[in-house]
DOFIDREN-709239 format. One record per residue (C-alpha): x, y, z; residue in one letter. Coordinates in steps of 0.25 Angstrom, whole numbers, plus 5000, padded with zeros to 4 digits. Layout:
! residues N
XYZA;...
END
This chain:
! residues 201
500050005000M;500450144998G;500550265008A;499150315004V;498450175005S;499150145018L;498750285024W;497250255020H;497350115026W;497850175039L;496650275039I;495650155037I;496350085049L;496250205058M;494850235055L;494250095055S;494650055069G;494649915076P;493649815071L;492649745080G;491449655079A;490049695075G;489649835075P;491049885078A;491549815066M;490449865057N;490750005062R;492249985059A;491949935045L;491050055043S;492150155048E;493150075039T;492250095027A;492150245030D;493650255032A;493850185018L;492950295012R;493750405019M;495050335014V;494550335000A;494350485000Q;495750515006L;496750594998P;498150534996N;499150585006P;500250685000E;501650635002R;502450745008L;503850705014I;504550575013D;505550585025Y;506250455021S;506250455005P;506350314999G;506150245012S;504650245013S;504850305026G;504150425033L;503250505023V;502450635026L;501050635020Y;499850735020R;498450725017L;497550845014P;497350935025G;498750925030N;498450785036T;499850735037C;500550605041F;501850525040L;501950385035R;503150295038S;503550165033N;504950165040L;504550055049Q;504549915042P;503249855041G;502449975045Q;501850105041T;501650225050S;500850355048W;501150465057I;500350595060R;499950695070R;498550675077D;497650785081D;498350805094Q;499750815087G;500250685092R;500950585083I;500150475078E;500850355071I;499950255064T;500750125061V;500350015052S;501249895054A;500749765047P;502149705049A;501749685063L;500749585059A;501649515048R;502749495058T;501849445069G;502149555078R;501149635087R;500949775092F;499749775101D;499649895111P;498349845117A;498249965127D;498250065116G;499650115120T;501050085115A;502450125121R;503450215115L;504850245120R;505250385119L;506550445125G;506650315133G;505250325139K;504050245136P;502850325130V;501450275129A;500850295115V;499350275111P;499250175100V;497950135093A;497650035082S;496550025072P;497049885070G;498349815068A;499349835062P;499049985063T;499350065076W;499250215079R;500250285089F;499950425095T;501250495100L;501350625108D;502350715101D;503250725113T;504650785114P;505150635117A;504450585104L;505050705096Q;506450675101A;506350525098A;505950565083L;507050675082D;508150585087A;509350565078D;509050415077T;507550415081P;507050275085E;505750215080D;504550235089L;504350105095S;502950075101F;502749965110T;501349905112A;500749915127I;499849805132R;499349805146G;500149925149G;501449855145K;502349875133P;502449745124V;503849755120S;503749665108D;502649745102E;503149865096T;502949955084L;503950045079A;503750175071V;504950225063A;505350375067T;506350405055A;506050545051D;504850555059L;505250675067F;505350745053Q;504150685048G;503350735060L;503850875057Q;503350855043G;502050805048L;501750925056D;502151025045S;501250945035C;500050955045A;500151105045I;500351115030G;501751165030A;502651155018E;503451025019L;504851005015P;505250895005G;503850875000V;503650754992V;502550764982G;502050754967P;
END
């Protein structure tokens, strides 16, 4: 699938929610049908900046109305979409089908994952419209900025929490290469500022 179809599929997953039996399933199917109709009307995102040319890495996209997001294929076997939510927090949605193919798990049953920043554990809310897709919401703290702006930034490694305890062998990593720059571009894009190095037709 290309970037556009993956983005559209992600929107379907986010809107459709978890399936249940009976009325809940009928409601979910109805919502999915509505989402499909919405997706059919979506414009193609405009590719603005490729932060890792030739490596299928971090790319900045914009939809009409300055709705902007970053897409990353830097982590093997997964794709990440990164944007700001309505409260300015960093939202990372990860699709990692490789987890299922390799028999690995990532199941933060308490709706919380653990991230280490500056040597300290930080609780991060995580939601999932269904495996293999998860959405992490990070507060944009000085510790996070420092981690992303380090000379050799480490991947953001999320550990599943169950029963209040981390499950050490259930982790999901998000690549941070060029992410500090990408977030600056994301913020400029959102206010409609002129962007350097624009890639376009």
